[in-house]
N, C-alpha and C positions, 0 to 999 in steps of 0.2 A: 166744077171752070173757074177762072176768074173776072168778076167784071169791075172793071176802072170807072169811076165818074169822077171827073178834076173838078166842073165844076158846080158850087150848091146849087144851081138852079135842078139842077138835076134832083139833085134827096130829100124832097117832099115821096118824087113819086116813087125811088126807090126806100124809104122808108117804110111807105103803105106797101110795095110786096114784098116787105119781109113781113111788116102786123100781119102782113094774110098768111101768109108760107109756115106762121107760128104759130099760128092759127089755127091750122091746118090739121099741123102735127101733137098740136093740141085733142082733134081732134080726133084722131088717131091712137093714142095713146092709151085711155082708157083707162087711170088706176093704175098705169103700165111706163118703166122707161121706156124716150122715146130712141129706135132702132136709127131714125135717122143720120145723117153725118152731122159731125159737126163747124155751125156755118161760122165764120171769123170777121167782120165787120170791124176789115180798119177806119176807123177813121183818123188821118194824117193834121190837120186842124183843124182841132174842136171850134176856135174860133172864129171860122167862119161860115157855123152853123150856126151854134147859140143865139145865132137873131133871129130866125125862123120858131119862134111858139110853137104851129105844126111840129117840126125835127123834132127840137126838146121835146115837146110831149109820145116820138116815138122811142127816142131812143129812154127817155125812162123811162117810155111799158119792156123795149125789149129789156131793160137790164134789171126788171121787175119783175119780168117771166121767161124768157130770152132761152135762161141755165137750162132749165128744164124739157127745154124743149131740142135743144145742144144749137143755140143760137145763141153767140159770142158775140162782144164790143170792146174794145183793144180802142180807147181811143188818149190821141195824141194831143201837146200842144206848148205851144211858147207862151202863152198867156196862162199859166193857172195862179185865173184872181178869181176872187169871188163874182160875179160874174158871167162865165168860162163855165168856170169846175160848183158850180149852185149847189148846194145841198142835199134841193132834190135830186140833181145829177149822179152828183158823188156818194149816198142812200144803198143802191142800190147798185154800186161797183165795191162787187172781193177781193180785188186785188188793184194794185197802184202799187206802179212805179212814179221812184224820181232820179233825175239825176240832177248834177251839181246847176243851184236855186243862186238866183239871185240872190235872196233876203229870206230868215227864219216863216218870217210870210207866206212865203212864193210854200217851200217845205211844209209848214204848218196842212195849207190850204190840200197841199195833194195829201202827207202822205200821216196828218192828223199831229207833226211833231218837230220839232227847230233837228233842225240836222243835216240833213241832203246841202244848206248855203254854205258848210262844211267840205264838201265832197272835195278830191280833187277835181280840176278840167277836163281830167277823161281818166278812164278805168276801172270805176268805180259807183256802184248807186242805191238807194233805203228800195226796198221790196216791203211794204206793210201788206199783211194778212188777214185774215177774220184770226189769224194763229199767233199773230205779232209782224215784228219787227227782221228784215236781216240787208245783212248788209251782204252785197255783191257786186263778183268782179266780173264786169263788162271791156271788149273790144270794139275799136274801131273796126264796121266790114267796113271793105269794099265792094262798089253795087253788086260783081258779080257773087257777093254773096251772103244777098238780103235773105234768097230764100232757105235759106242755111239758116239764119237767123232769126228768120220768120220758126221756121222748126221748132228750133232752142223754146224762144220767149213760148212757142203750146206745149211742149213738155214741161216745162215750166211750172205755169199752169195747170194742168192735170195734173202735175205731181202734189204742189200747195192744195189742188184740191182733193183730190186720192190721201194723202196725209188731213186735213177737215175732214172729210166724211172718212177716217180711219177712227181723227175723235171721239169724233157724233156721236161713234155705234159705239166706241169703249165706254162713254160714259151714260148710254141706252143700256147697255149691259150690268156696270154698273150702281144704277139706279133702279133695274132689273131684279134686281138679286138683296139693293134689298128691303125692299117691295116686297118682297118672297118672306124676307127674313120674317114679318111682322103680322 
């Protein structure tokens, strides 16, 4: 089911519950991949939560450990500053999407390079992943299509993760072949 919390005062309890769920999933995994369903936590405005050290610590922990337990963060902000997107928060974010930014500084804060400030106001975004940058087309979405947009974001994220997994497997295979030749 979908849980929605509109007020930041509920965030500490919400994240405590997510951390508890993550720890339960870890205890059940015992060296194998999680069989639990994927859980997506969407933070519509990170800047509203960043002043709570407890919430920030939870976000960092989920970012660091959540993927293996199938718990994922989708964080949004209209304030892409160092105050909001701290190094600790960004350290474990595997995918970042930048729409049109006000400045090159904001672009660098989100995706690590200039460029998002040069995007048109509508229609394009830059996606940064562990395998590089990609410019994608985006469209304005009516309210009734939000669910479809969420599915698209999840599909893109899963595709990027699969590409990364294949890249790692290929790299591991090359290393194994080199070791076998010795």
